C-alpha positions as CSV (number, residue, x, y, z in Angstrom):
1,M,207.2,117.6,59.9
2,I,209.8,117.0,62.6
3,R,207.1,115.4,64.8
4,L,206.2,113.0,62.0
5,L,209.8,112.2,61.3
6,S,210.5,111.5,65.0
7,R,207.4,109.2,65.1
8,V,208.6,107.2,62.1
9,L,212.1,106.9,63.6
10,F,210.7,105.8,66.9
11,A,208.4,103.2,65.2
12,A,211.4,101.9,63.2
13,L,213.4,101.5,66.3
14,C,210.6,99.7,68.1
15,I,210.1,97.4,65.1
16,S,213.8,96.6,65.0
17,L,213.8,95.7,68.7
18,V,210.8,93.5,68.4
19,C,212.0,91.8,65.3
20,I,215.3,90.5,66.7
21,S,215.8,87.1,65.1
22,P,216.1,83.9,67.0
23,I,219.6,83.6,65.6
24,A,220.5,87.0,67.0
25,A,219.1,85.9,70.4
26,Q,221.2,82.7,70.2
27,D,224.3,84.7,69.4
28,A,223.7,87.0,72.3
29,A,223.1,84.1,74.7
30,A,226.2,82.3,73.3
31,Q,228.3,85.4,73.9
32,T,227.3,85.4,77.6
33,G,228.2,81.7,77.8
34,K,224.6,80.8,78.8
35,L,223.6,78.8,75.6
36,V,224.3,75.1,75.4
37,W,223.2,72.2,73.3
38,I,222.1,68.6,74.0
39,N,221.9,65.7,71.6
40,M,218.6,64.2,72.6
41,E,219.0,61.0,70.5
42,T,222.4,60.3,72.0
43,A,221.1,61.1,75.5
44,I,218.1,58.7,75.1
45,L,220.3,55.9,73.8
46,S,223.2,56.5,76.2
47,C,221.4,56.7,79.5
48,D,221.2,53.4,81.4
49,E,217.4,53.2,81.2
50,G,217.5,53.8,77.5
51,K,220.2,51.2,76.9
52,K,218.1,48.7,78.9
53,E,214.8,49.4,77.2
54,F,216.2,49.5,73.7
55,T,218.1,46.2,74.4
56,D,214.8,44.7,75.4
57,I,213.2,46.1,72.2
58,Q,216.0,44.6,70.1
59,K,215.4,41.2,71.8
60,Y,211.8,41.5,70.8
61,V,212.8,42.4,67.2
62,D,215.1,39.5,67.1
63,G,212.3,37.1,68.2
64,K,209.9,38.6,65.6
65,T,212.6,38.3,62.9
66,A,212.9,34.6,63.6
67,E,209.1,34.2,63.4
68,L,209.2,36.2,60.1
69,D,211.9,33.9,58.7
70,A,209.9,30.8,59.6
71,L,206.8,32.3,57.8
72,R,208.9,33.2,54.7
73,K,210.3,29.6,54.6
74,E,206.7,28.2,54.7
75,F,205.7,30.7,52.0
76,E,208.7,29.8,49.8
77,S,208.1,26.1,50.4
78,L,204.6,26.4,49.2
79,K,205.6,28.4,46.1
80,N,208.4,25.9,45.4
81,Q,205.9,23.0,45.7
82,L,203.6,24.7,43.2
83,S,206.4,25.2,40.7
84,V,207.7,21.7,41.0
85,Q,204.4,19.8,41.3
86,G,202.1,22.3,39.6
87,S,201.7,20.5,36.3
88,K,201.2,17.1,38.0
89,L,198.5,18.3,40.4
90,T,194.7,18.0,39.8
91,D,192.9,21.2,39.2
92,E,191.4,21.0,42.7
93,A,194.8,20.3,44.4
94,R,196.4,23.1,42.4
95,A,193.7,25.5,43.4
96,D,194.0,24.5,47.0
97,L,197.8,25.0,46.9
98,E,197.4,28.4,45.2
99,Y,194.9,29.4,47.9
100,Q,197.4,28.3,50.6
101,I,200.1,30.4,48.9
102,S,197.8,33.4,48.8
103,A,196.7,33.0,52.4
104,K,200.4,32.6,53.5
105,E,201.4,35.7,51.6
106,T,198.6,37.7,53.3
107,Q,199.6,36.3,56.7
108,L,203.2,37.3,55.9
109,Q,202.3,40.8,54.9
110,R,200.0,41.3,58.0
111,F,202.7,39.9,60.3
112,Q,205.2,42.3,58.9
113,Q,202.8,45.3,59.2
114,D,201.6,44.4,62.7
115,T,205.1,43.7,63.9
116,Q,206.4,47.0,62.5
117,A,203.5,48.8,64.2
118,E,204.3,47.1,67.5
119,I,208.0,47.9,67.3
120,N,207.3,51.5,66.4
121,N,204.8,51.8,69.3
122,M,207.3,50.3,71.7
123,R,210.1,52.6,70.6
124,D,207.8,55.7,70.7
125,R,206.6,54.8,74.2
126,V,210.2,54.3,75.5
127,T,211.4,57.5,73.8
128,N,208.5,59.6,75.1
129,Y,208.9,58.2,78.6
130,I,212.6,59.0,78.7
131,I,212.2,62.4,77.1
132,K,209.7,63.4,79.8
133,R,212.2,62.4,82.5
134,L,215.1,63.9,80.6
135,Q,213.4,67.2,80.4
136,L,213.2,67.4,84.2
137,V,216.9,66.6,84.4
138,I,217.8,69.2,81.7
139,D,215.8,71.7,83.7
140,K,217.7,70.9,86.9
141,V,221.1,71.0,85.1
142,A,220.2,74.3,83.4
143,R,219.1,75.9,86.7
144,E,222.3,74.7,88.5
145,K,224.5,76.1,85.8
146,S,222.4,79.3,85.4
147,L,222.0,78.7,81.7
148,A,219.9,80.9,79.5
149,A,218.9,78.2,77.1
150,V,219.4,74.6,76.2
151,M,219.1,73.9,72.5
152,V,218.4,70.5,71.0
153,F,221.2,69.6,68.6
154,N,219.8,69.3,65.0
155,P,222.3,68.2,62.4
156,N,220.1,69.8,59.7
157,R,220.4,73.1,61.4
158,D,223.7,72.9,63.4
159,A,226.7,72.2,61.2
160,W,229.1,72.4,64.2
161,I,229.0,73.2,67.9
162,D,231.9,73.8,70.2
163,P,232.2,70.6,72.2
164,T,232.4,72.7,75.4
165,L,228.8,73.8,74.8
166,D,227.5,70.2,74.6
167,I,225.9,69.1,77.8
168,T,224.7,65.7,76.6
169,E,227.2,63.7,78.7
170,E,226.4,65.7,81.8
171,A,222.7,65.3,81.3
172,V,223.1,61.5,80.9
173,K,225.1,61.3,84.1
174,A,222.4,63.4,85.9
175,Y,219.7,61.2,84.4
176,N,221.4,58.0,85.5
177,S,221.8,59.3,89.1
178,T,218.2,60.6,89.2
179,Y,216.6,57.6,87.6
180,P,218.7,54.5,88.3
181,V,217.7,51.5,86.2
182,A,217.1,49.3,89.3
183,A,214.5,51.8,90.5
184,A,212.4,51.8,87.3
185,K,208.9,51.4,88.7
186,E,206.8,50.7,85.7
187,P,207.5,48.4,82.8
188,L,207.8,50.2,79.5
189,N,207.5,47.3,77.2
190,P,204.4,45.0,77.0
C-alpha cells in the first residue's frame, strides 16, 4: 500500500513538473529579467528599409487610386449619359450604351480586385523579407543581452508590458546598422 501511494505521489509530482504552463514559464523568465518583448509591426514600419519600402508601396497605391478614380468617372459618365439621353436613344444605341456601362463596371471591379491583390502581394513580400532579416537581428540582440526569450507583443494577449522590457527600438537600431537602406541589394517591389 505504501509502495502504491509513493508511486502515485511520484507520478503526480512528475505530471505537475511536465505540465508547467507557458505563463508560469514566462513568469519565471520575467523574474530572472531574461524575458523581453518586441512589437514586430512597429519594428517593420520603423526600420529605415521598412519606411522606404512602404513609402514606395504607398506611391504605387496613390497611382492606382488615380487610375481607379479615372475609371469611376468614365463609369459615372456613361451612367449619367444613359439616364439623361436614355429615352431619346434608339433601341440599338441604348443597348450599346448599356453594354458599355456593363463592360466598364466589370473593368472597374476587376481593376479593384487585381490592384488589391497586387498591393497585398507587395506588402506581404516586403513584410516577410524584413521579418526574415529582423529575426537574425533579434537573435543577435538576444544573444548579446543573454536573454531567455523574446516574445512578440500581441495586444490581444498582452494588456500591458513594462516599457523597460520592450526591445523594439533597440532591434530597429540594430536592424538599421546591420542592413542600411543604401546597401539593399535586391528590389522588393516590382
